[in-house]
C-alpha positions in Angstrom: -104.6 132.5 -65.9 -105.7 133.5 -62.3 -103.6 133.1 -59.2 -106.1 130.7 -57.4 -106.2 128.3 -60.2 -102.6 128.5 -61.0 -101.0 128.0 -57.5 -103.5 126.9 -54.9 -103.1 123.2 -54.0 -100.4 122.8 -56.6 -96.9 121.3 -56.1 -94.3 123.9 -57.4 -90.6 123.5 -57.8 -88.1 126.5 -58.1 -84.8 126.3 -60.1 -82.2 128.7 -61.3 -81.1 132.2 -60.2 -83.9 134.7 -59.7 -83.4 138.4 -60.5 -86.1 139.8 -58.3 -85.8 137.9 -55.0 -84.1 135.0 -53.3 -85.7 131.5 -53.8 -86.6 131.4 -50.1 -88.6 134.5 -50.5 -90.3 133.1 -53.6 -91.1 129.9 -51.6 -92.7 131.9 -48.8 -94.9 133.9 -51.2 -96.0 130.8 -53.0 -96.7 129.0 -49.8 -98.9 132.0 -48.6 -101.0 131.6 -51.7 -101.7 127.9 -51.2 -98.9 126.2 -53.2 -96.8 123.3 -51.8 -93.1 124.1 -52.8 -91.0 121.0 -53.3 -87.2 120.6 -53.9 -87.3 118.0 -56.6 -89.1 117.3 -59.8 -91.3 114.2 -60.1 -94.5 113.1 -62.0 -96.4 114.8 -59.1 -94.9 118.2 -59.8 -97.5 120.6 -61.3 -95.3 123.7 -62.1 -91.6 124.4 -62.5 -90.7 128.1 -62.0 -87.3 128.7 -63.5 -84.9 131.6 -63.5 -81.4 132.0 -65.2 -79.0 129.1 -65.2 -81.8 126.6 -64.6 -80.2 123.1 -64.1 -81.2 119.6 -64.8 -84.6 120.1 -63.3 -85.7 122.1 -66.3 -84.8 119.2 -68.6 -86.5 116.6 -66.4 -89.6 118.9 -66.2 -89.7 119.1 -70.0 -89.5 115.3 -70.2 -92.4 114.8 -67.8 -94.6 117.5 -69.5 -94.7 119.6 -66.4 -96.0 123.2 -66.8 -93.1 125.5 -67.1 -93.2 129.2 -65.9 -90.5 131.9 -66.0 -89.8 134.1 -63.1 -91.3 136.9 -65.0 -94.7 135.1 -65.4 -94.7 134.2 -61.8 -94.0 137.7 -60.7 -96.7 139.0 -63.0 -99.3 136.7 -61.5 -98.3 137.4 -57.9 -98.2 141.2 -58.5 -101.7 141.2 -60.3 -103.3 139.6 -57.3 -101.6 141.8 -54.7 -99.7 139.0 -53.2 -96.2 139.2 -51.8 -96.5 142.6 -50.1 -93.3 144.7 -50.2 -91.2 141.8 -51.5 -92.3 142.4 -55.0 -92.0 146.3 -55.0 -90.0 147.2 -58.1 -89.8 143.6 -59.3 -91.2 144.3 -62.7 -88.6 147.1 -63.2 -85.8 144.9 -62.1 -86.9 142.1 -64.6 -87.3 144.6 -67.4 -83.9 146.0 -66.9 -82.3 142.5 -66.6 -84.1 141.2 -69.7 -83.1 144.2 -71.7 -79.5 143.7 -70.9 -79.6 140.0 -71.6 -81.5 140.5 -74.8 -78.8 142.9 -76.1 -76.0 140.5 -75.1 -77.7 137.4 -76.7 -79.3 139.1 -79.7 -77.1 137.4 -82.3 -77.2 134.0 -80.5 -81.0 134.1 -80.3 -81.2 135.0 -84.0 -79.1 132.0 -84.9 -81.2 129.7 -82.7 -84.5 131.1 -84.1 -83.2 130.5 -87.7 -82.2 126.9 -86.8 -85.6 126.1 -85.3 -87.6 127.9 -87.9 -88.1 124.9 -90.4 -89.0 122.5 -87.6 -91.6 124.9 -86.1 -93.1 125.6 -89.5 -93.3 121.9 -90.5 -94.1 120.3 -87.1 -95.2 123.0 -84.7 -92.4 122.2 -82.3 -88.6 122.4 -82.0 -86.4 119.2 -82.4 -85.7 119.2 -78.7 -89.4 119.3 -77.8 -90.2 116.6 -80.2 -87.4 114.3 -78.9 -88.4 114.8 -75.3 -92.0 114.1 -76.0 -91.1 111.0 -78.0 -89.0 109.6 -75.2 -91.7 110.4 -72.7 -94.2 108.2 -74.7 -91.8 105.6 -75.8 -90.8 104.5 -72.2 -94.6 103.8 -71.6 -94.5 100.8 -74.1 -95.4 97.7 -72.1 -92.8 95.6 -74.0 -89.9 98.1 -73.3 -87.8 98.5 -70.1 -85.9 101.8 -69.9 -83.0 101.4 -67.5 -81.4 104.8 -68.0 -83.0 108.2 -68.6 -80.4 110.8 -67.5 -80.8 114.4 -68.4 -78.4 117.2 -67.9 -79.2 120.9 -67.7 -79.7 123.0 -70.9 -76.7 125.1 -71.8 -76.5 128.5 -70.0 -76.5 131.7 -71.9 -72.7 132.1 -71.1 -72.2 128.7 -72.7 -74.3 129.5 -75.7 -72.5 132.8 -76.2 -69.1 131.2 -76.0 -70.0 128.4 -78.6 -71.9 130.7 -81.0 -70.2 130.5 -84.4 -68.1 127.6 -83.3 -70.7 124.8 -83.5 -73.5 124.1 -86.0 -76.6 126.3 -85.3 -78.7 123.1 -84.9 -76.6 122.0 -81.9 -76.8 125.5 -80.4 -80.6 125.4 -80.8 -80.9 121.9 -79.3 -78.7 122.9 -76.4 -81.0 125.7 -75.2 -83.7 123.1 -74.2 -81.6 119.9 -73.7 -78.3 119.2 -72.1 -76.4 115.9 -72.1 -78.9 113.0 -72.5 -78.5 109.3 -71.9 -81.4 106.9 -72.8 -81.0 103.2 -72.8 -83.7 100.5 -73.2 -84.2 96.8 -73.7 -87.2 94.7 -74.5 -88.8 93.4 -71.3 -87.7 89.8 -72.0 -84.1 90.9 -72.1 -84.0 93.0 -69.0 -82.5 90.3 -66.9 -79.7 89.8 -69.3 -77.8 93.1 -69.1 -75.0 92.3 -66.7 -71.7 92.3 -68.6 -73.3 93.7 -71.8 -72.7 96.9 -73.5 -75.4 99.5 -73.0 -78.1 99.3 -75.6 -77.4 95.7 -76.4 -80.7 93.9 -77.0 -82.4 97.2 -77.3 -81.5 100.8 -78.0 -79.3 103.6 -76.9 -78.6 107.3 -77.2 -76.0 109.4 -75.4 -76.0 113.0 -76.6 -73.0 114.8 -75.1 -74.4 118.3 -74.7 -72.7 121.6 -75.2 -71.1 122.1 -71.8 -68.4 119.5 -72.5 -68.3 120.0 -76.2 -64.8 120.2 -77.6 -63.1 120.0 -81.0 -60.3 117.4 -81.1 -57.6 117.8 -83.8 -57.2 114.8 -86.0 -54.7 112.3 -84.5 -51.4 111.8 -86.4 -52.1 108.0 -87.1 -55.3 108.9 -88.9 -53.8 111.5 -91.2 -52.5 108.8 -93.5 -55.9 107.8 -94.7 -58.2 110.6 -93.5 -58.3 114.3 -94.2 -60.6 116.0 -91.7 -59.2 118.8 -89.4 -61.0 118.2 -86.2 -64.0 116.2 -84.8 -66.2 116.3 -81.7 -68.5 113.8 -80.0 -72.2 114.2 -80.6 -73.7 110.7 -79.8 -71.5 108.3 -77.9 -73.7 105.2 -78.1 -71.0 102.4 -78.3 -67.3 102.3 -78.3 -67.1 100.8 -81.8 -69.5 103.3 -83.4 -69.9 107.0 -82.6 -71.8 109.9 -84.2 -69.3 112.7 -84.6 -69.3 116.3 -85.8 -66.5 116.7 -88.2 -65.0 119.6 -90.2 -62.4 119.6 -92.9 -59.3 122.0 -93.2 -60.7 125.5 -94.2 -64.3 124.5 -93.3 -66.2 126.7 -90.9 -66.8 124.6 -87.7 -70.4 126.0 -87.6 -71.0 124.1 -90.8 -69.5 120.8 -89.6 -70.9 117.5 -90.9 -72.3 114.8 -88.9 -70.7 111.5 -89.6 -70.8 107.9 -88.2 -67.4 106.8 -87.2 -67.2 103.0 -87.5 -64.2 102.0 -85.5 -64.6 98.3 -86.7 -64.2 99.1 -90.4 -62.2 102.4 -90.0 -64.9 104.3 -92.0 -66.7 107.5 -91.6 -70.1 107.8 -93.3 -72.1 111.1 -93.6 -75.3 111.1 -91.6 -77.0 114.3 -92.7 -78.1 117.1 -90.3 -78.5 116.9 -86.5 -82.3 117.3 -86.8 -82.5 114.6 -89.5 -80.3 112.4 -87.3 -82.8 112.7 -84.3 -85.8 112.1 -86.5 -84.4 109.1 -88.2 -83.1 107.7 -84.9 -86.6 108.0 -83.4 -88.1 106.2 -86.3 -85.7 103.3 -85.6 -86.4 103.4 -81.9 -82.7 104.3 -81.5 -82.0 100.7 -81.7 -78.4 99.5 -81.4 -76.4 100.5 -84.5 -79.6 102.0 -86.1 -77.2 104.2 -88.2 -76.0 101.2 -90.0 -79.4 99.5 -90.5 -79.7 98.2 -86.9 -78.5 95.0 -85.2 -80.6 92.2 -83.9 -83.7 93.1 -85.7 -85.0 95.2 -82.9 -86.5 98.0 -84.9 -88.5 95.3 -86.9 -89.7 93.8 -83.6 -90.8 97.2 -82.4 -93.0 97.7 -85.5 -94.1 94.1 -85.5 -95.6 94.7 -81.9 -96.8 98.2 -82.8 -100.3 99.2 -84.0 -100.6 98.9 -87.8 -99.5 102.0 -89.8 -103.0 101.9 -91.2 -104.4 102.9 -87.8 -106.6 106.1 -88.2 -104.9 109.4 -87.3 -107.7 110.3 -84.8 -107.1 107.0 -82.9 -103.4 107.7 -82.7 -103.9 111.2 -81.4 -106.3 110.0 -78.8 -103.9 107.3 -77.5 -100.9 109.8 -77.4 -103.1 112.3 -75.4 -103.9 109.4 -73.0 -100.3 109.0 -72.4 -99.9 112.6 -71.1 -99.3 114.7 -74.3 -101.4 117.8 -75.0 -103.3 117.7 -78.3 -100.8 120.1 -79.7 -97.8 117.9 -78.7 -99.6 114.8 -80.0 -100.2 116.4 -83.5 -96.7 117.7 -83.6 -95.3 114.1 -83.0 -97.5 112.6 -85.5 -96.4 115.1 -88.2 -92.7 114.5 -87.2 -92.8 110.7 -87.5 -95.5 110.4 -90.1 -96.7 106.7 -90.5 -93.9 105.7 -88.2 -95.7 107.3 -85.2 -97.0 103.8 -84.4 -93.6 103.0 -83.0 -94.8 104.7 -79.8 -97.9 102.6 -79.5 -98.0 98.9 -78.7 -100.3 96.6 -80.5 -102.4 96.1 -77.4 -103.5 99.8 -77.3 -106.7 99.1 -79.2 -109.3 96.2 -78.6 -108.5 94.7 -82.0 -104.8 95.0 -81.5 -105.2 93.4 -78.1 -106.4 90.2 -79.8 -103.5 90.3 -82.1 -101.1 91.0 -79.2 -102.5 87.9 -77.3 -101.9 85.9 -80.5 -98.4 87.2 -80.8 -97.7 86.3 -77.2 -98.7 82.7 -77.8 -97.7 82.3 -81.4 -94.4 84.1 -82.2 -94.4 86.3 -85.4 -98.1 85.9 -85.7 -98.7 89.4 -87.1 -95.7 89.3 -89.4 -96.6 89.0 -93.1 -95.2 86.4 -95.4 -94.8 86.3 -99.2 -94.6 82.6 -99.5 -96.6 81.2 -102.4 -97.5 77.6 -103.6 -100.3 76.2 -105.8 -102.4 74.9 -102.9 -105.4 74.0 -105.1 -103.2 71.9 -107.5 -101.4 70.1 -104.5 -104.9 69.2 -103.0 -106.2 68.0 -106.4 -103.3 65.8 -107.1 -102.9 64.3 -103.6 -106.6 63.8 -102.8 -107.2 61.9 -106.1 -104.3 59.6 -105.3 -105.5 56.1 -104.1 -105.6 56.0 -100.3 -103.0 53.8 -98.7 -104.5 50.7 -97.1 -103.6 49.9 -93.5 -101.3 47.1 -94.6 -99.5 49.3 -97.2 -99.0 52.0 -94.5 -97.6 49.5 -92.0 -95.0 48.4 -94.5 -94.4 52.2 -95.4 -93.6 52.8 -91.6 -91.6 49.6 -91.3 -89.3 50.4 -94.2 -88.7 53.9 -92.7 -87.8 52.3 -89.4 -85.1 50.3 -91.2 -84.0 53.5 -93.0 -83.5 55.3 -89.7 -81.7 52.4 -88.0 -79.2 52.0 -90.9 -77.9 55.6 -90.7 -80.7 57.6 -92.3 -81.3 59.9 -89.3 -79.7 63.2 -88.7 -79.9 64.9 -92.2 -81.6 68.1 -93.3 -84.0 69.2 -95.9 -83.8 71.7 -98.8 -87.2 72.7 -100.0 -87.8 73.8 -103.5 -90.9 74.7 -105.7 -91.2 73.0 -109.0 -94.2 74.2 -111.1 -96.0 75.1 -108.0 -95.5 71.9 -106.2 -93.1 71.2 -103.3 -89.8 69.3 -104.0 -87.8 68.4 -100.8 -84.3 67.1 -101.1 -82.7 65.3 -98.1 -79.0 65.8 -97.5 -76.4 65.0 -94.9 -77.2 61.4 -94.0 -76.8 58.0 -95.9 -78.7 54.8 -95.0 -77.7 51.3 -95.9 -81.1 49.7 -95.7 -84.9 50.3 -95.7 -86.6 53.1 -97.5 -87.1 56.7 -96.4 -90.8 57.6 -95.9 -91.7 59.9 -98.8 -95.4 60.7 -98.8 -95.2 63.5 -101.3 -98.7 63.8 -103.0 -99.8 60.5 -101.4 -103.3 60.1 -99.7 -102.9 59.1 -96.0 -106.3 60.2 -94.9 -107.9 58.4 -91.9 -104.9 56.1 -91.2 -103.7 55.4 -87.8 -99.9 56.4 -87.2 -100.2 56.8 -83.4 -96.8 56.3 -81.8 -95.1 55.9 -85.2 -91.5 56.9 -85.7 -91.5 59.2 -88.7 -88.4 61.2 -87.9 -86.7 62.7 -91.0 -89.6 61.8 -93.3 -90.9 63.7 -96.3 -94.6 64.5 -95.8 -94.7 67.4 -98.2 -97.7 67.8 -100.3 -99.4 65.1 -98.4 -103.2 64.7 -98.2 -103.9 63.4 -94.8 -107.4 64.4 -93.6 -107.9 63.1 -90.1 -104.6 61.2 -89.9 -103.9 60.0 -86.4 -100.3 60.9 -85.4 -100.9 61.1 -81.6 -97.7 60.3 -79.8 -95.8 60.1 -83.0 -92.2 61.3 -83.5 -91.6 63.6 -86.4 -88.3 65.3 -85.5 -86.5 66.6 -88.4 -89.3 65.9 -90.8 -90.8 68.2 -93.5 -94.5 68.6 -94.1 -94.7 71.7 -96.3 -97.9 72.4 -98.2 -99.7 69.4 -96.9 -103.4 68.9 -96.0 -103.8 67.9 -92.4 -107.3 69.0 -91.6 -108.6 67.4 -88.5 -105.3 65.5 -88.0 -104.4 64.4 -84.4 -100.9 65.3 -83.2 -101.8 65.1 -79.5 -98.6 64.3 -77.5 -96.5 64.1 -80.7 -92.9 65.1 -80.9 -92.7 67.7 -83.7 -89.7 69.7 -82.8 -88.2 71.4 -85.8 -90.8 70.2 -88.3 -91.4 72.6 -91.1 -95.2 72.8 -91.8 -95.0 76.0 -94.0 -98.0 76.4 -96.2 -99.8 73.4 -94.7 -103.5 73.4 -94.1 -104.2 72.3 -90.5 -107.8 73.3 -90.0 -109.1 71.8 -86.7 -105.9 70.0 -86.1 -105.2 68.8 -82.6 -101.7 69.7 -81.0 -102.7 69.2 -77.4 -99.5 68.6 -75.3 -97.4 68.3 -78.5 -93.7 69.4 -78.5 -93.5 72.0 -81.3 -90.2 73.5 -80.2 -88.7 75.3 -83.3 -91.5 74.2 -85.6 -92.3 76.4 -88.6 -96.0 77.3 -89.4 -95.4 80.0 -91.9 -98.5 80.6 -94.0 -100.3 77.8 -92.4 -104.2 77.8 -92.1 -104.6 76.8 -88.4 -108.3 77.8 -88.1 -109.7 76.1 -85.1 -106.6 74.3 -84.2 -106.0 73.3 -80.5 -102.7 74.1 -79.0 -103.6 73.4 -75.3 -100.4 72.5 -73.4 -98.3 72.6 -76.5 -94.6 73.7 -76.3 -94.0 76.4 -78.7 -90.5 77.7 -77.8 -88.7 79.2 -80.8 -91.6 78.2 -83.1 -92.8 80.7 -85.7 -96.1 81.7 -87.3 -95.6 84.5 -89.8 -98.6 84.8 -92.2 -100.4 82.0 -90.3 -104.3 82.0 -90.1 -105.1 81.7 -86.4 -108.9 82.2 -86.3 -110.5 80.6 -83.3 -107.3 78.7 -82.2 -107.1 77.5 -78.7 -104.0 79.0 -77.0 -101.4 76.8 -75.3 -102.1 78.3 -71.9 
């Protein structure tokens, strides 16, 4: 490192107490060598020089990936270049004496911290605190996430570390050397306007690590002794009032070997969570979603992964993308080792050209990249239905008329239960009773080429129907079921299809222009070449659907 490349033209921030000089003196020397000294940390800061008792600026600098430099490193560079004049005379000796005294005082504490960090450094090349800070730094760059709190306190001072040594788990001691109290709250972008009056983390995720400065063991309350036997507990992660991550030790147990537990106030239970380092790693894999310790709430972890790059994405691509977000090659590799295949939780689907195509589909067609295990014997259904004699226009007119009488006499308003019998759909209608007419049941019927434009087929059974080129423009099918049908080339333009279940249907080249598909289900449908221009797709779903060459609604 040479002085010119290190300081000239760079924005430098000073924090903490310096041994060799006052901060104003350091500011003057750095300014003389071409640096711009600022009082606050931001993304524009190039270097943070820190002394003892560094405050929250050190945590923020770590979270931003700012270059960190100790007072000793700064003095060595300045001295080597002959800068500073008499202000640096004897500085090296002062630092050496101060460091020797501090090393002796902190010898046992540092040995404990080194042992606590050893496994993480060996396995991942970074400490848990470094991994967590780099994770948050990348996670908040997801385009579908809105971070509304990222508050970071100062790492614990040597005095605090010394006072808590032997009284808290070594992992907490080690974490606190690099990270103070931390609050991190996020929601999905589409929920960011709905936070007023909500608990923090609702519709997203939350973490609120308490830090070591305010750490305190609280004896068990009298009312709890009747059904719990721990001696004392202390807050670790206060994410919601009804659920807390606590450190807890039993009578006779050394507080330094305390257990991390999930205290569920709703059920009055305490569940063991594992080590602090495991807790942070597992939370990161879950996006710290609300109640992730209990499996999550609201399906937000699933949504994060659904909108992330596939886990099959090549490692080299992932590393390249992480570096593009500001991580060094070493930091990116460490995060990838830490999270394994779950590293994709940091990378939105749109990060690659292929993923952008999928992301655009997902934006228009909800759940489009979600898999589905639905299975039916499509070949058998097509064979039976297509071989059935096609209804004539007169037969179809009577079919529609009978259904109109069915609806008018009380047949509307029911619901369908869909079953599979020997690979064929069997749909049972419940919850309504008609006194006249006959419900339209087109199961395994051949309706190809017929004109049903403007027809009222609400609450009809169109499952397993063979209806190539059927004209249903302007028709009403609210509450109907059309699972496992063949509707290639069918015309649904301007039709009202709210709530229709098309699961498993083949709709190649179908026309849905300006149709109302609110709440419709297209699970496992083949929609190759279908046209959705102007269609309403609110609350519709497309898991497992084939969407090749579809025309988007907008």
